[in-house]
N, C-alpha and C positions, 0 to 999 in steps of 0.2 A: 503494500500501498505505500503510495507517495504523499506524502505533502507538502504543501504549495508553501515559503515564507517570501516575503521581500526581498531580506538581506540576502540565504543562499537559494534561492531558487526552489525546484523540485529535488527532498529529500528523502530518504526513507523514513523511516517512523521507528524503527527497530535498530539497534546499534549493532557498528560491527558489518560483517558480511553475513548475519542471520535473517532471514527472510520473515516476513510475518506470519506466514503460512506454516513455516515451520515450529513458532512459539507457542499455534494452536493447533497444535497434532493433536485430534483425538480419535481414538480408536475406540469403538463400542461393539464390542461383540455381541452379534446377535443369534449366532447358533453354533455348539461345539456337539464335533462326534465325538463321543466320551469312547465309544466300543475302538473308536480305529488302533490307539496304543495297547490295549489287551490285546487285542488279535493279530497285529501286525507290527513289524521291527519296521518303524518309521525313518527313511533314511534323507535325503535330500528332498526341501520343503521351497514349492514355489506359491509366489502371490500373484492371482491371474484376476481378471475384470471379469464381471458377467453382463452380460446383454440381457435385461430384463424389462418388459412392459411395465406401463405406466401403475396397476393396479397391482403387480409383482413388487415394486420398489415399496409401494406404501405398507403393503403386508409386510416385505422384511422389515419394515421401520417401526413399527409396531409389534416385532421379534415372532411373528407367528411362522417359524423356520424349522423343517426338522431335516437331519443331514443322515439320521441312522441309519438308511438303507444305501445313501446315495454313492455311486462310482461315478469314474469319470471314463471314457472312450476318445480315441483318434481318430479319426474318420475322415480320410480326402484330404489330410493336412491339417483339421481341426479340430479344437479340443471341445468335447459337448460333455457337459451333467447330467446324468440323466440319474432317476427316480429320487430327485430332492424333491421335496415336500412344500411348497410354499403356498398356505392356504389360501382361498378366495378372500378377496378383502370386500366387504361386508358394501359399502357404499358405493362401489361399480355395478351395480347389481347386471346391468346386462350387457356392460361391456368387461366383464373380470374374463380371468383366465384358466386355464385348466390348473391343476395342481404339482401334476408329476410330469408335465411336457417338458420336452430336451431343452437346454440354454446352451446357447453358443457360450464359451469361456474364451479372453480375450487373454491371450500370451504372445510374445514375439516369436517371429522365427526361430529362431536359434534356441529358444526352450523347448519348442516346441519338437525342434531334432534331437535336440540333446532326449529328452523325455521317451521319444518313439526308438530311436538309438537303445536306449538301458530295456526298455517295455519289452523289445525282440531279444537281445542277446541273454538278458540275466533273467528272464521271469518275473518282472517285478508287476504292479501293478499301480494304477493311480487313485489315490481315495481320499475326498474332500476331510479336512483337519475341522476347519471353523470358516465360519462367513461372518462377516464385521463389518462395519460405516465406518468411513475415512472421507474427511472433506465432502460427507454427502451422494459419496458414492460408494458403491456396494462392493465387496472384493470376497475372494474364495482364496482359503488356503490348502494348497493340495500339497501331499506329500507322495514321492517313490515309494512303495512299501513292498515288502513278502510277508507270506501270511506266516504265523508262528505255529509251531508243531504244538501236540497235549503239551509233550512234555516239558516245551522252552516255557508253556505258562505255567506249571506247576512248578519247574525252577524260580523263577520269576516270583512267583509267590511265597516259596522256601526262602531265597534272601531277602524277601521285604519281613516275614516274620522272624527272622534271626535277626536284622535290625530292629526291629520293636524291641526284641528281648535285650539287646544291648544297652540301649537307651534307656531300658527300665533299671535293668543293674547299675547303671549311671547313674541313675536318679535316685535310686537307694544309697546308694554310697557315700552320696551329698550329706 
């Protein structure tokens, strides 16, 4: 944001080389995929924009989103979000959207190529981690992930229990 003063002309209202937008960065998390970290080993993460209709963005701002069954596919050089449920926005009665329609994800070509190579070579899958609003825009955090085996899940639970026991023992010692 520029500010006008007679003495200096146009100047930035923020100090140094920090932009006004950087000072007001807000990330409002709308939905999380809680099962993702439990069922998958999450490796590389990406931020993608989402192409939404008017009633969809209003429903997202109202927090009516579920990512629990969602996944991402890459078809003909484009990324698509499938099975994400964005509830119908009631005030948009006639011009409402279909809750589980395909939604296009906006990624850079380099990112899409990198993802495509890893999915084909190593057996990764793309899953949505969380959806959030930043500067009024809906963004989706997606991750390259490998499915966990049952014994991996059991090992993780055992490690977590051992960690809790150690913490309890340390608290008792004090």
